[in-house]
C-alpha positions in Angstrom: 5.4 1.7 9.5 3.7 4.8 8.2 -0.1 5.1 8.2 -1.6 4.3 4.8 -4.1 6.7 3.4 -7.1 5.5 1.3 -8.3 7.2 -1.9 -10.4 6.1 -4.9 -10.2 6.9 -8.6 -12.9 9.3 -9.6 -13.0 8.0 -13.2 -15.2 5.1 -11.9 -18.0 7.6 -11.7 -17.6 9.3 -15.1 -16.8 6.6 -17.7 -18.2 3.3 -18.9 -21.5 2.7 -17.1 -21.5 6.2 -15.8 -20.7 8.0 -19.1 -24.2 9.2 -19.6 -25.0 9.8 -16.0 -21.8 10.9 -14.2 -21.7 11.6 -10.5 -20.9 15.3 -10.0 -17.4 16.0 -8.6 -18.8 17.9 -5.7 -21.0 15.0 -4.8 -18.0 12.6 -5.0 -16.0 14.8 -2.6 -18.8 15.1 -0.1 -19.6 11.4 -0.1 -16.0 10.2 0.1 -15.5 12.4 3.2 -18.7 11.1 4.8 -17.4 7.5 4.3 -14.0 8.2 5.7 -11.7 8.4 2.8 -8.5 10.4 3.0 -8.4 11.5 -0.6 -9.1 11.1 -4.3 -7.2 9.8 -7.3 -8.4 12.4 -9.8 -9.5 11.3 -13.3 -8.5 14.6 -15.1 -11.2 14.6 -17.8 -14.7 15.9 -18.2 -17.0 16.3 -16.4 -14.6 16.2 -13.4 -11.9 18.9 -13.1 -9.3 18.9 -15.9 -6.8 21.2 -17.5 -9.2 22.4 -20.2 -12.2 23.1 -18.0 -10.1 24.6 -15.3 -7.7 26.7 -17.3 -7.0 29.5 -14.8 -5.2 29.8 -11.5 -8.5 30.8 -9.9 -10.5 27.9 -11.2 -7.8 25.5 -10.1 -7.6 27.1 -6.7 -11.4 26.5 -6.3 -11.0 22.8 -7.1 -8.1 22.5 -4.7 -10.0 24.4 -2.0 -13.1 22.2 -2.4 -11.0 19.0 -1.8 -8.9 20.4 1.0 -11.8 22.1 2.8 -13.4 18.6 3.0 -10.2 17.4 4.7 -9.1 15.3 1.7 -6.0 15.2 -0.4 -5.1 14.2 -4.0 -3.2 10.9 -4.3 -2.6 11.2 -8.1 -3.8 12.4 -11.5 -4.9 10.2 -14.3 -4.0 12.5 -17.2 -6.1 12.5 -20.3 -3.6 11.7 -23.1 -5.8 9.2 -25.0 -6.3 11.4 -28.0 -2.6 10.6 -28.8 -0.5 7.5 -29.6 3.1 6.7 -28.6 4.6 3.6 -30.2 2.7 4.0 -33.5 3.3 7.8 -33.7 6.4 9.0 -35.6 6.1 12.4 -33.9 5.1 12.7 -30.2 5.3 16.5 -29.9 1.5 16.9 -29.6 1.5 14.2 -26.9 4.2 16.0 -24.9 2.4 19.3 -25.2 -0.7 17.7 -23.7 1.5 16.1 -21.0 3.0 19.5 -20.1 -0.5 20.9 -19.7 -1.3 18.1 -17.2 1.9 18.6 -15.4 1.0 22.2 -14.8 -2.5 21.2 -13.7 -1.0 18.7 -11.3 1.3 21.3 -9.7 -1.5 23.8 -9.4 -3.6 21.3 -7.5 -0.7 20.0 -5.4 -0.7 16.6 -7.0 2.6 14.7 -6.8 2.0 11.7 -9.1 0.9 11.6 -12.7 -0.4 8.5 -14.5 0.5 7.5 -18.1 0.1 4.4 -20.2 1.5 3.1 -23.5 -1.6 4.5 -25.4 -1.5 2.0 -28.2 -3.7 -1.2 -28.2 -1.9 -4.5 -27.6 -2.2 -5.5 -31.3 -0.5 -2.4 -32.6 2.3 -4.6 -33.8 0.1 -5.7 -36.7 1.0 -2.4 -38.3 4.2 -1.1 -36.5 7.5 -3.0 -36.1 7.8 -4.2 -32.5 11.2 -2.8 -31.8 10.3 0.6 -33.4 7.2 0.8 -31.2 9.2 -0.1 -28.1 11.9 2.4 -28.9 9.4 5.2 -29.3 7.6 4.2 -26.1 10.7 4.2 -24.1 11.9 7.5 -25.5 8.5 9.0 -24.9 8.4 7.8 -21.3 11.9 9.1 -20.7 10.9 12.6 -22.0 7.7 12.6 -19.9 9.7 11.6 -16.8 12.3 14.3 -17.5 9.6 17.0 -17.8 7.7 15.7 -14.7 11.0 15.7 -12.7 11.5 19.3 -13.5 8.2 20.0 -11.8 8.9 17.7 -8.8 6.5 15.0 -9.9 6.7 11.2 -10.1 5.3 9.4 -13.1 3.5 6.0 -12.9 3.0 3.8 -16.0 -0.2 1.8 -15.7 0.4 -1.5 -17.5 -2.8 -3.4 -18.3 -4.3 -5.8 -20.8 -5.8 -3.0 -22.9 -2.5 -1.5 -23.9 0.7 -2.6 -25.6 3.6 -4.0 -23.7 1.6 -6.0 -21.2 3.8 -9.1 -20.6 5.7 -9.3 -17.4 9.1 -9.3 -19.1 8.1 -6.2 -21.1 6.9 -4.4 -18.1 10.1 -5.1 -16.2 12.5 -4.3 -19.0 10.8 -1.0 -19.9 10.5 0.3 -16.4 14.1 -0.6 -15.6 15.3 1.1 -18.8 13.4 4.3 -18.2 14.0 4.6 -14.5 17.7 4.0 -14.9 17.9 7.5 -16.3 14.8 8.9 -14.5 14.3 7.5 -11.0 11.0 9.5 -10.7 9.5 7.0 -13.3 8.0 3.7 -12.1 4.9 1.6 -12.6 1.4 1.9 -11.2 0.9 -1.5 -9.7 -2.8 -2.3 -9.9 -3.6 -5.6 -8.2 -6.2 -6.5 -10.7 -4.2 -5.6 -13.8 -1.2 -7.4 -12.3 -3.3 -10.6 -12.0 -4.6 -10.3 -15.5 -1.2 -9.9 -17.1 0.9 -12.1 -14.8 -1.6 -15.0 -14.1 -4.1 -14.9 -17.0 -1.9 -13.4 -19.8 -4.9 -11.4 -21.1 -4.6 -9.8 -24.5 -0.9 -10.4 -24.9 0.6 -10.1 -28.4 2.1 -13.3 -29.7 3.1 -16.1 -27.3 1.4 -15.8 -23.9 3.6 -15.1 -21.0 2.7 -15.6 -17.3 4.4 -16.0 -14.0 4.0 -19.1 -11.7 3.3 -16.8 -8.7 0.9 -14.5 -10.6 0.3 -11.0 -9.3 2.4 -11.6 -6.1 5.5 -12.7 -8.1 5.2 -9.7 -10.4 4.8 -7.4 -7.4 8.0 -8.8 -5.9 9.9 -8.4 -9.2 8.8 -4.8 -9.4 10.0 -3.9 -5.9 11.6 -0.5 -5.9 10.1 0.4 -9.3 6.6 1.2 -8.1 5.5 4.8 -7.9 1.7 4.3 -7.3 -0.7 1.6 -6.1 -4.2 0.7 -7.0 -6.0 -1.9 -4.9 -9.0 -3.9 -6.1 -10.0 -7.6 -6.7 -9.9 -9.7 -9.8 -12.0 -12.5 -11.1 -9.6 -13.4 -14.0 -11.9 -11.7 -16.4 -11.9 -8.6 -18.6 -14.4 -5.8 -18.9 -16.1 -6.1 -22.3 -16.2 -3.4 -24.9 -19.3 -2.4 -26.9 -18.7 -5.3 -29.3 -18.6 -7.8 -26.4 -14.8 -8.3 -26.7 -12.2 -8.2 -24.0 -11.0 -4.6 -23.3 -9.2 -4.4 -20.0 -9.4 -5.7 -16.5 -12.8 -5.9 -14.9 -12.0 -4.4 -11.4 -14.7 -6.2 -9.4 -15.2 -5.0 -5.8 -13.3 -6.8 -3.0 -14.8 -10.2 -2.3 -16.1 -10.8 -5.9 -12.7 -12.0 -7.1 -10.0 -14.4 -6.1 -7.0 -12.3 -5.0 -5.5 -13.1 -1.6 -4.8 -9.8 0.0 -3.4 -11.5 3.1 -0.5 -12.5 0.9 -0.4 -9.4 -1.3 -0.5 -6.8 1.5 2.9 -7.5 3.1 4.5 -7.2 -0.3 2.6 -4.0 -1.0 3.9 -2.6 2.2 7.4 -3.6 1.2 7.3 -2.5 -2.4 9.1 0.8 -2.0 6.3 3.1 -3.2 7.4 6.6 -2.4 4.1 7.7 -0.9 1.6 6.4 1.6 -1.6 6.2 -0.6 -3.6 3.1 -1.3 -6.0 4.1 -4.2 -9.1 1.9 -4.9 -9.9 1.4 -8.5 -13.5 0.5 -9.6 -13.0 1.4 -13.2 -15.8 0.1 -15.5 -17.7 -1.6 -12.6 -21.4 -1.1 -13.4 -22.4 -0.1 -9.8 -19.2 1.6 -8.6 -21.0 4.2 -6.6 -22.9 1.7 -4.5 -19.7 -0.4 -4.1 -17.6 2.5 -2.9 -18.3 2.2 0.9 -17.8 -1.6 0.9 -14.5 -1.2 -0.8 -13.4 1.5 1.7 -14.4 -0.8 4.6 -12.4 -3.7 3.2 -9.3 -1.5 2.6 -9.6 0.1 6.0 -9.8 -3.4 7.6 -6.6 -4.2 5.8 -5.0 -1.2 7.3 -6.0 -2.3 10.8 -5.0 -5.9 10.2 -1.5 -4.9 9.1 -1.1 -2.1 11.7 -1.0 0.8 9.1 -4.4 2.4 10.1 
């Protein structure tokens, strides 16, 4: 079995607790190399490199050179599309233009996988008919997948408690429908988000829907439909927003939650993901910078335990 490469999402050092004191991108690259990482999952929004702040071929070449000179690679791009909506928007032309900009940015940096989400909150159905919102979301995903395919990219949809269509049956039906026409489209399977939607049923609209086997059962059901992976623990809780209300999964470091990676890892290795990256996600964790090395060590030990180091 192919060696698994370890990366980490750089957004953990720029948003949430780090919003007012972000870790500079150059510092992130240097530190990750020192720890032993193979690459980064780039959060493509300020103050880290993004399409707007790096608009020229020269500026993008400098970013790519910085990463490659450190011996690292890019495992994916989290595109900044959050200024737009999907299911609640009658017209998605502005969203697609923003997506195109991120596709070009990805290709210039040599990134092969681009992340998207459903953009609307889970209670969007208060104001938009469910079937209409689903139809718009599927059509938008199909068009994004088509455009990404033209550039040789895969698309990963990150389902999570904080966005619409976060029930297991919705995730399965949407990814199956979109990927039937566009096989470069799949889900981003985040171990923490999977636990929160499949075991806890967090922030689901209407009747709660869970699976008896939780995150593992959802992983098995999604086999062959996964285009990216995020690994992190889960304590069955959500990160809280400024009002103290549940926002999205908390992403605690390994060992601070209850996920059984001895059971999850064989299924992760057998899920059909088209690349060899394992990306750690510490999104919204209050001390992500300090937890980074411990999370690398845990993931590296998983590689060794399952002979993919």
